[in-house]
N, C-alpha and C positions, 0 to 999 in steps of 0.2 A: 484480568492482571496481566500484563506483557511479560513474558517471559522468554522469548524469541525476537531478535532483530536480525533482518535481513538486509544486506547491502549489496546493491546492484551497482556498477561503477562504470563510467567511460574511461576509456585507457588514457592514462595520463593525468586523470584527475586525482590521483592519490587516495582513490577511495579505500584501497587495503589499509594505509596507514590511518585513516579515519577509523576503519573498522577495528585496528588493533587498539587504537586509544580509547574508543568507546568501551571496547572488552575489559581494558585495564581500569577504566574508572568505574564500570559496574561490577568489576571482580568476576566477570563472566567467562566462559571457555571461548576463544577465537577458534571458528571451525573455518580454515581455509586450504591450506595444502593437506591439513590431517585428513580432510575428505577423500583427497585422492589416495593417499596412503591407505585408508581404509578400505576403499574400492579394490585398490591392488591385492591387498591381504585377501580378500573375500574373493577375488576372481583368480587368485593364485598366479598372478603376473607381476613382472619387476614393477616397481613403482614409475621408473621413467617410461615403460609401454603406456600406463594410465596416463601420464603427464602427456604424451603427445596427443591423446584424444581429449584432452581437457577444454571444454568449452568450443567444440568445433566438431564439424560434421566429418563423417570417413570420406577419404577421396572417392572418386568413382569407381576405382579399381577394387576397393574393398567393398561398397557398396554392391557392387554386382558380383562380388566372389570371385574376382579374378586375382588368386594369390598363387604366386609361384613358390612352391614348398622346397622343392629340392634346393639346399644351400641358403634358404630364406633365415635372416636373423631373427625374424620374428616367430619361429616356429614355436617359441615357449610361450605365444600369446593365446594358446588354448587354454580354455577354463577347463575347470574340473568335469563338466558335463561333456565336453568334447566339442563344444561350438567356438568359432573363432571369436576373440575378443575384439569387440567393434564398438564403435560410439553408442549404439542402441543398447548393448549389452552393460556399458559403462553407466549410461544415463539411468537405466533400470536401478543398477546398484547405488548410485548416486542419490536417487530419489528414497530409498530404503534407508540409506544412512541419514539423509537430512530429517526424515520423519520421525527417526530414532531420536536425533538430537533434539529435534523440536519437542518430542513426548518428554525427553529427561528436563529440558528447559535450561534457563540461565545461559543462553550462547548466542554468540554473534556469527551468522552465516554469511559468507562472502559469495557472491555471484552465482554462476551455474543454475541458473533459472530458479534460485530458490523461493522467489517470490510468487512464482507460478506452481512451483512442486509443493508449496505449503499454502496456497490459496485457499482461505475459507477455514483454516485450522485456527481455533481459538487461541489466543495469546500471542500471535505472531505479528509483527509490526515490520512494514516493509518501506525500505528507503531506497532512492535512487541518488548517486552522487553525479554532478557534472561539472564542467569548468569551461571557461573559456578557452577559445583556440589558441589564443596567444600564451595563456598560461601552459597549456599541454605541451605546446611546441617547444616552450621554454624549459619544461621538465624532460622532454624527449632528449632535445639537444645536450643537456647537461648530462643526462644518463648514458646516453649513447652517441658521443660526439663523433664518432666513425660513420654514423648514418644520418648524420644532421641534414644532410640535403634531401632525404626522403621522408623527413618528420611528418608531416602533414599527411602524405600518402600512407605511412605506416600506421598513424593513429587510426586513419579512417578505416584501414584494412582490418585492423584488429576488432574494432567497433563493430564493423559490418559482420565478421566472423561471429561476434556475439549475438548479434541480431539474428543471423540467419540460424544459429543453434537454438535460441528460443521459438523462433517461428516454426521450425521444423518439429520440434518435440512438443510444444505446447500451443502452437497455432495463435501466438500472441505477438504482439510488436514490443519487442525488448525496451523501448523507452517510453512506452505510452504512459501517460500520467494516471491513467485509471487502475494501473498495476499496484500503485505505491500510495503509501499513507503520508509520505513526506519525500519532495525532492530538494536537495541542496546544492549551492554552488560552492565548490570548495575554496573558491577564492576568498569567502567570509573568514577562514581561518578554522584550524581544528577545534580550538576550545569552543568557539562560537557554534560549531556544528555539533559538538557533543552536547552541548548545553540544550541546545534547540531540538536535538533529537529525543532527550531526555524529558524535556517537557511535554513535547508533542506526544510522547508514548505514556506520559503521566508516571514516569519513574523518577 
């Protein structure tokens, strides 16, 4: 019995909106930004600090510990254990939270390598949402008109960031079809996507 659906998504594919509608249709919890809020609470850091490390690798100066403490606005990013709050720490906490949500069931989990983090756990169904470049560019131009000229570049940059994150922490290719039970083109429309997912998952 499927009790958890993960939604990985290309940037601009409206995967988050699909996840929201799917959760509403199922009467399930939507685990998206609430994951970041819970990680921040457990790490005892401000939510905006955790947000800056969401689905991305640390800059090289954090990875190699080159932190300037005096006057640094991120001095508060120390965790309770005294270690620097970086993406390694954040991902470890994210994995804990996602496994707990999966154990509780009845939730839709968005992104953050959830398909890999929950791989092999019974009752989990993994989806990947993509869209045509033209559709994503149109969304970007409507959402960020001041950045319309860099639409394709910014879309590619975000997807590459997510791909690098999944590769680094899970040794997997982010858009590898073998990670997912179902891959959907969002150009088909939300209603069709929700119904296709429910039928494929046997819900």
